[in-house]
N, C-alpha and C positions, 0 to 999 in steps of 0.2 A: 334419277327421276326421268332423264331423257336419254335416248339412245339415237345417235345420228351416224350416218355412214362416214367412212374415212374419206379424206380428200382424194380427188381424182389424180391418178399418177400421170406424169408427163410422158409423152412418147419420145423416142430417141432424138427427134428433131426439136424438142423443146416445147411442143404444143400440147395442150391438155388432151388427154385421151378420153374426151367426153363421149366419143362414139363407141368406145370399147368397154367402158366400165359403167354400168347403170348406177344412178344415184339411189342409195338405200333410203327407204322411207324413214321419216322422223317418227319415233314412237315414245310413248310414256304412259304410265299408269296414273289415272286421275280419278276424280269422283264425279258422278252424275247426280246433281242435286235436284230434288223435287220441291218446288215452292208450295205446291198443293198439300203434300204430305209431310213437309219439313224433314225429310230424311235423304240420305245419300248412300250410294253403293259404288264399289270399285268398277271402273271400266278401263279399257286400254284404247288409247288414241293412236291412229296411224295416219300420218300426213304425207300425201304425195303432191305432185305438182298441181293436180286438178281436183283432188278429192280429200275430204277429211272423213275418215271412217271411224265409227264408234263400235268397239268390240266389247262384248259381254262374256264373262267367264261361265262355262257350262261343263258339266261332266258328260263325257261321251264314251261309248263303247268302242274300243280300238282293236278288239280281237279276243281270243280265248287263251287262257293260261296253259302252259305246258311244263313238263318236268325237266326238259333239257333237250339239247340238240342230239345228244348221243343216246338218250333213253326215251324214245317216244312212248307215250302212254297208249294203253289200249282204248278202243272206242267206249268201253264201259267204265273207264276210270272217271271218278267224280272230279278230279283235278282238271282233266282235259275239257270238261264241259263248263267249268266256271268262266264266265266272261271277265274281261279285264277292262277297267275304266281309267280314264285320265281326265284331268282338268285342262281345258284348252280355251283360248280366246277365239270366239266366233264373231264374224261380222254381223252386226245388228242393224246398223244404219250408215248409209253413205251420203254425205252432204256435198254436192258439186259446188266448187268454189268460183266458177265463172259468174261474175256479176253478184256474188254473194256479199252480205254485209255482216258486220260484227257489232255487238252491243255489250257494253259493260254495265249497263244500267237496268234496274228493275223496271219492267214495262209500265209506262204511264207515270213514273216517278223520277225524282232526282237522286234516288238511292244508288250510290256508286259501289260497285263490287271490286275490291282491290285485288282479289286473287281468283276471280272467276269471270267468264264471259260466255256469250252465246253466239253461235254462227247460224245465220239464216240464209238459205239458198234463194235463188231468184223465184223458184216455184213455191216458196213458203215453207219448205221443209226446214225444221229446226234441229240443231244438234242437241238441244236441251242446255241447261246451265252446266258448263264444264268448270269444276272447282279444283283448284290446285293446293298443294300443301303450303306453299309460300307465295307471297306476292311476286317474288322474282321468277319463280317457275311460271306463274300466270303471265307475267310480262314477256318472258321468253317465247311462250307459245303464241301469245297474241301477236308478237312481232313476226313469228314464222308464218302463221296463217295469213296475216295482213300482206306479207311479202308475196305469197303465192297468189292472193287475190289481185294484187297490184300488177303482177306479171301477166295474168290472164286478161286483165283490163287493157293493158298495153297491146296485147294481141288483138283484142276486139277493136281498139282504136285504129291499129294498122289496117285491119280488114275494111273498116268503115272508110278510111282515108283513100283506099284504092279506088273507091267509087266517087270520090269528091274532087273537084278542081282545087288548085293550089290556094285559091282565095277562100275556100270553105272547109279547111282541114280541122279535125278535132285536135285541140291542144291538150286538153285534160278533161277527165270526167271521173265521177265516183260518188259514193254514198256519203251523206252527212245527216245530221239531225237538225231540224228547224225548230226554234223556240216559238211557241204559240203565244200570241199577244191577245189579252182580253178574253181568253176562252173560259167558259163556265164548266167545261168538262174536267175530269181528274187528270187528263193527259196534259203534260207541260211541253212535250216535244213530239215530233213525228218524223219518221225517216223521209228524206228526199234524195233524189239523184240529180246532181248538177253536172253540167257540161259546158265547156268553153269551145265553141265551134265557129270558125269563120268570123263574121262580124257580131256574133250574138253570144249572150250568156243565157243558158236554158235552165229552167227548174222543172223537174219531172216528179211524178209520184212513183214511177217505176222506170227502169232503164229502157232506152230506145234500142230495140233489138232488130229493127228493120228500117229501111229508108223512110217509110211512111210514118214511123213513130215520131220523127223529128218535128212534124207539124202538129203533134198532139201535146206539146209541152204546156204545163200549167201557166208558166210565165216565160216571156222572152224579152230580153233587154239588149239594147245596143251597147257594145262594150265601150265605146267612146263616151257614153253618158252614164256610166255607173262608177262607183267608187268602192274599192275593197278596203276593209279596215280590220286589222288585227286588234282584238279587244282584250283577251285575257288568256294566259296560260300559266301552268304551275311550273316553277323551276325545280324545287325540291320539296318533298313533303307537302305542307299546306301553305308554302310561301307563294303568294300570288302576285304576278306582275300585271299592272294595268298599262296597256300600251295604246297610245292614240296616234294613228297615222293619218289623221284628217287634214293635216298640213294647213291649218289656219281657217278651214271652213267650219261652219256651225256644227257643233257636236250635239249628241243627245245622250241621255243617261238611261241605263237599264241595269237590271240585276240578273245575274245568271250564275248558277253554281257549278257549271261544267268547266273543266280545266282548259280546253283548247277551243276558243271561240273566235269567230270572225263574223263580220256583217257585210252585206252588199247594199249600198244606198243607191236608189234608182231615181227615176223621174218623179217630180213633185214631192221629193223627200221620202218616198216610200222605201222602207228598209226591211231586209230579211236578216235575222240573226241565226247563224248556223254554228254547230260544234262538230268536232271530229274526235276520234278515239285516241289518236297519237299525236305527239308534238311534231313528228316528222311529216305527218299528213298536213298539218297546219302550214308548215314551211313550204311544202309542195304546192298547196293551193295559192299561197302568197306569190311564189315565183311564177306559177302558171298564169295567174291573173296579169301580172306585170308583163309577161311575154305576150299574152294574147292581146292586151290593149296596145302594146308597142307595135305589134304586127298590123293591127287594124288601123292605127293612126297612119302608118306608112302606106297601107293600101288605099285608105280613103283620101289622104292628102289634105283635105279641107272639109270643114263643116260650116254651113251658113244658117243663121237663125234670124227670124223676123223680130224686130224690136221697135220700140217707139220712144220718142222723147218730145215733150211739149206738143203733143198732138200730131207729130210727123212720123210717118211709117218709114223705118230704116231697115237696112240689112247689116248684120254683124257677122263677119267671116273670120274663123280661126283657121289659119293655113300653116301647114308644117314648114314650108319654105319661107313664107313672107311674114308670118306673125299675125297681127290683128289688123283688120281693115273694116271700116264703117263706110257704107255708101248708100245713096238714095235708091229706094226700091224701084222707082219708075225710070229715072234717067240713068241709073248706074253710076252716077257721078261720085267719085271717091271724096269723102269728107275728111278723113284722116287715116293714117296708117302708122303702126308702131311694130318694132321687132319684139320678140319674146323677152329679150334682155332688157328692154326699156320698161317693162312692167315692174314697178317698185312696190306695189301694194294694192289692196282692194278691201272694200267693205260692202255689206249689203244689209237690207232690212229683213232678211229671212223670208220675204214674200215674193216680190217681183222686181225690185230695184237694186242695182249694183253700181258702185263707184269704182272705176278703174284708174289707178294713179300711174301715169307714164312720165318718164324723164325725157325732156327734149334734148336731143344730142347737141344741138347748136347752142341753146341758152343754158342748158343744165338745170332748167327749172322744171318743177313738177306740174304737169297738166292733168286735170281731173276730167274724166269722161263719164257721164252718168247716163245709164240706159235702163230701160224697163222691158222685161221679158215675161211671156206668159208662163213658161216653165224655167224659172231661174236656176233650179237645181241641176237640170241637164246641162245648161250652159256652163255653170261653174265646174261641173265634173269634166266637161269637154276641154275647158281651158287647162285644168289640172292634167288631164291625159296627154294633151299635146305638148305641154311644157315638159312633163316627165319624159316623154318620148324624145323630145329634142335634146334634153340634157343627156339621156342615155345614148343617143347617137354619137355624141362627141366624147362621152366618158363611159366606157364599158363597165366600169366598176360601180356606177351610180346605183343601179338596182340592188346590188348586194349590200351597199352601204345603207340602203333604206329598209332592209329586211330585218325587223326586230326579232321575228320568230327564229330565223336561222342564226342571227347573231348570238342570242341568249342560249340557244340549244348548243351551239359549238363551244361557248365559254363555260358551260356547266356540264 
């Protein structure tokens, strides 16, 4: 089904001869399916680093017949005048893979194609529905095309980062599908392009291709105030694992039929539910969010929020080095301070009030501090981000131990 080039030979000094032997394109015969006419015909796929080419078979004239090398025919011979035809694969369509996206779902529905997918270029050019003889062949090609798109995306990230200071680097970006909530249309999901850059999480309708595009995002959130959640992914077949990484904060329920789902919960409890095509993509998004948040916490150092209690306006500060500090807004007089390790629990009313339970190091007793915030969700997410970053700074394996997506992918 698939033909790939041989591995690159090593040169005499033991280094790959990548500059000497070009990589042969990956090719295969597949079907191009038409949903409009419900039929399919043979095509040939050719995958290179930057392009997926669709080839169609055609009969072409390659010359004229002859009687033989040693017996040339006369000009009047009928055999010499007969044209000769051959079937050949001819390029019909080329889909550039830079910033392209892949879909295994029928447009506007939750119908999943096990052995087929579609590739859509940044300019809207579509490969059509590429159908394979088996689900495994489809998965192999999906992986191969996704890998090339990922490599090109990394190149775009490196180019973008050359123009950005160290505090505003792109950590990760790529296409996802966003689940629509309460929509009356037949569409249940729509494509979105997400990016983790500097202090922010961006949601775009199309990829940013210039510096000016970054200010045109549909949504922008501070990374210290959002929470990433892995919701669901398939292990094998239709076996579904529900995973909750909310770590004690208030959860919410939703239904989604897509296999690799995650959500981002932002200020005032606003949430976006996204899905990706591959489990490996889900793991990358999880790790990238952890890394981006960790980097932003270290860059920021501290976050201060205005709060109130019993009519008095106070300031609540979360500091990477000091922990939690509450002080008067006018006099700056410190009312209390606790380390991250002293926080033993919390509870909230889901609206504005939160109770923080701290252990006094001298008396070993639990002290309750109750505060009220205008945007409680952002404060809770910030606390979670700073504590996770603090633990990760002393335990490099902490992030990996918290990754359900990677843990179950590697064990299955």
